N, C-alpha and C positions, 0 to 999 in steps of 0.2 A: 107430595110430588113423587112420581115414580121415576126411578133412575133406569134408563134404557142402556143395557150393556151392548156395546158394539164390538165386533171382532174384525180386526183388520187382516185381510188376507195377504199372505206374503206375495211379493211381486213375482210375476211369472218370468222364468228365465227365457231370454230371447233364443229362438232356434239358432243352432250353430255356435252358441257361445257357451263354453264350459262353465259348470256351476262354481268351480273353484279356480280362481286365477292366481297366477304367481304374482306375489307382491312386487311392485315396481320399485326400483331404487329411487330414493328422493333426489339423487344427484344426476344431472344430465350427463350424457355420454362424453362430452368434451372435457369433463373434469379429469378423465383418465389420459387425456392427450399429452400433458407434460411428462408424466411417467413413461408413456409409450415412446416419446421422442428420446428421452434419456436412455431407455433400454435399447432402443434401436441404434443410437449413435455409439453407445459404449459396448454393446454386445453383438447385435446382429450384424452391423456393418463390418467390424473387425473379423468376425467369424467367417463370413462369406468371402471377405478379402483374403483371409488366410488360405482358404480352399483354393483360390485362384493362384496366389503366389507360390503355393506348394508345387504347382505344376510349371514353375518357371525358374530360370536362373536369373536372379535379380540383384540389383544394387539400388542405392538411393535414387539414382537418376535414370536407370534403364532396367528393362526386363526382357527376357527371351523365353518364349514358350518352349518347354522341352517334354511335355507330357508327364508320364509316370517315372521318369528317370530318377528323380529324387527319392521316390519310394523304393525303387529297385536297389539303389545304392545304399539306402538306409538299412535294408535287410540283408544286404550282401556283405557288409563289413562286420567282422566278428565283434569289434569293440562296440559298435552301435547295437548289435543284436544282444550282446551281454547286458547292456544297460536296460534293454527292453525286458529281459528275463528278470534282472535284479529288481525291477520295479514291482513285479508281481510277488516275488519272494518277500520283499520288504513289506508290502502292503498286507500280505497274509499274516506274517509274523506279528507285526505291530497291532493289527486289528484283532487277531485272535487273543493275544496277550491282554489287550485292554478289556476285552469282554470278560475273560476269566478273572483277572485281578479286580476289575471294576465291580463285578458281581460279588466276589468274596469280600472286598472292602465295604461295599454297600451294605451287605448283611451285617458285617461287624460293627459298622458305625451307626446302624439303626437299632442295635441291641443295647441292653442296659450295661454298659461298661464304664469304668472309671475314666474320667478325662475325655469323654466323647467329643465335646466341643473343641477341645484343643487338638485332638487327633484329626478331626475334620479339617481344621485350618491347615494343619501340616500336610495332609494329603492333597489339598487343593492348591497350596501355595505354588508349586512348580508351574501350574497353568498360567499364572500371572506373570511369570518371568519371561523376558525376551528370549526367543528361540536362538538368536545369534549369541546372546550372553551365555545361555546354557551350553551351546556348542563349544565356545571358547573355554569355558570352565572345565568341561569334561575332557577337552583336548589336553589340558594341563594335567588333570587328575589321572588320565589314562596313559600318560607318557611312560614308556616301558622301563626307563632307567631312573627317572627322578619323580615319577608320578606318585601321588599319595596312595593310590589303590594298591599298586605293586609293593610299595614300601610297607603298607599295613599287612599284606600277605606274607612278606618276607619275615615279619616278626614271628609268624607261626610256622616258619620253615617252608613256605609254599613259594615256588618260583612262578611269579605272575607272567601271563602271556603278553605278547606285543599287541595290545588291544586294537590299535589303529594302523599298525604297520605289518601285521600278519595278514596276507591275502585271504586266508581261509576263514578268518573271524572278523574282519574289518566291518563288513556290512552288518553282521549280527551285533557288533558292539554299538554301532550307531542306532540300530533298532532298539536295543535295550535302553539307551538314553531317551529315545523317542517315547517308549512306553512309560518311563519314569516321569517324563514331562506331561504326557497326555492322560495318564490313568486317573488323575484327579477329576477331570471332566466326566469321564465314564462313571466314576464312583458317584458323582453328584447326580447324574441322570438315574442311576440305579437306586440311589437313596430315595429320590422322588417317586420312582415306580413302586418301591417296596412300601413306603409310608402310605401310599394311596390305596393299598389293599385293605379292605374293611377288616376290622378285628374279629368280626363274627366268623370269618373263614378260619382264622387261627384257632378260635375257641372251639369250633365244631370239630376240627381235626384233632385237637387235644382230647376232646370228649370221646372221640372214636379210638383213642389210644395211639395216635400217630406220634412217632418219634421225630427227632430233629431232621433226619434224612428224608423220611416220608413227608414231613411238612414242607421241606424244600422242594421235593420232586413233584408233589401233587398240588401245592398251593402257591408257594412263592415264585418258583420259576415260571409256571404257566401264566400267572396273573401279572408278572412283570415283563411279559414278552414285548409289549410296546417299547419299554426301555431298551431291551436287547436289540430290537429292530433299529432304534435310533443310534445306539452305540456302534453297531455293525456298519451302518450306512456312513456315518460321519467318519469313523476310523478308516474305513476302506477308501473313501474319497481322499482323506488326508494322506494316507499312505501312498496312493497312486500319484498324487501331485507333490509329494515331498521333494524339497530341494534345499531350503536354507540350512537345515541342520546337517545334512550330508555334506554340503559344500563347505560349511564352516569347519567341520571336523576332519574331513579326509580329502575334500576336493575331488572325489571320485576315485581316489587311490587306495592302496598302492596299485599303480598301473590303472586298470579299468575295473578292478574287482568290486568296488563299491559304487560304481556309476549307476544312476537311474536315468530314466528318459529325460527328466528335467535338467539334470546336470549335463547330459549329452547335448541337449539342445543349446544350453548356454555355451558350451565349449565350441560348438559349430558356429554360433554367432561371433564368438571371440576370434575364430579363425577366418571369418569373412565368408563362410558358406551359408548365406542367408536363405537361399532356396531350400537347402537340405535341412536347416534348422526349422524352417517353417513347416516342412513336411513332417518333422518330428512332433511339432505342436499339433498338427492335424491327427497324427497317429495317437497321440496322448488323449486328445479330445474324443476320438472314436472309441478308444479302449475304455475310458472312464464311462462313457455313455452306454456302451454295449454291456458293461458289467453291472453298473449301478441300477439302470432301469429294470432289467429282469429281476435282479436281486430285491429291489424295493417291492415289486409286485409279489414275488414269492413270500417275502416276510409279511406283507399285508394279508395275503391269503392264509398264511400260517396263523396269524393273529386271530382271524375270524374263526378258524377251526378250533383253536384253543378256547 
């Protein structure tokens, strides 16, 4: 018996239909409806309502439309403007320090050192502690007369400063505590980025005679750029929105020297200026959006170039 080979011609593509179609999701569109409702109720509605109430003088039972008067008042009062400036100073200091220290600790804790696992736990532990608890603890430690920090400095003959009562360093003191608490997360992100670099790059650099600095500059830092982008973005957002640590340690004092936008907003709510405080919320939202979105795009383009 002779076997007849048959060839099946591929089906012709219908005119007007692309050869490759995007694979459809196995879930119908209404599966996304519950998440969309929750997002709209908890985020979109309050956001747009805030934009409206920022243009009013309102109480719980009444509101009066006053246009941009709240924004004009916000930027015309020196105390409120000082909080706006302090917010950016605080965010730059904390995010910059977390990037530098996180990268240094990440390289240290991924090297072959004794007690590496224990040191990793020590560095990450402050991240797990309550921010309010950290603030209360350091408020006691930084007391200028009875605090443990100045007492320890006095043993070496050093007159410790008034960490939280000196207007010139109060904001910096809180920023240092913020860095101590948050650098563990930055270190963890950098450790993940450094460990993910293939060992072949390290070996090739060593074969070419690269030293430690050349290896860091040409291999580790460029290839860990995604970790840098993540740390910069998260730290900057956290710094711009910071409130609980500052309020716990200084309540914006002494005077208004350590006030940030969030603490200014809270003080206006306490005083009953609801429209002015809502305008502050809108300003904070716009400031964070205007800074983070372009920065994220720049970091993403930089990542592609590297």
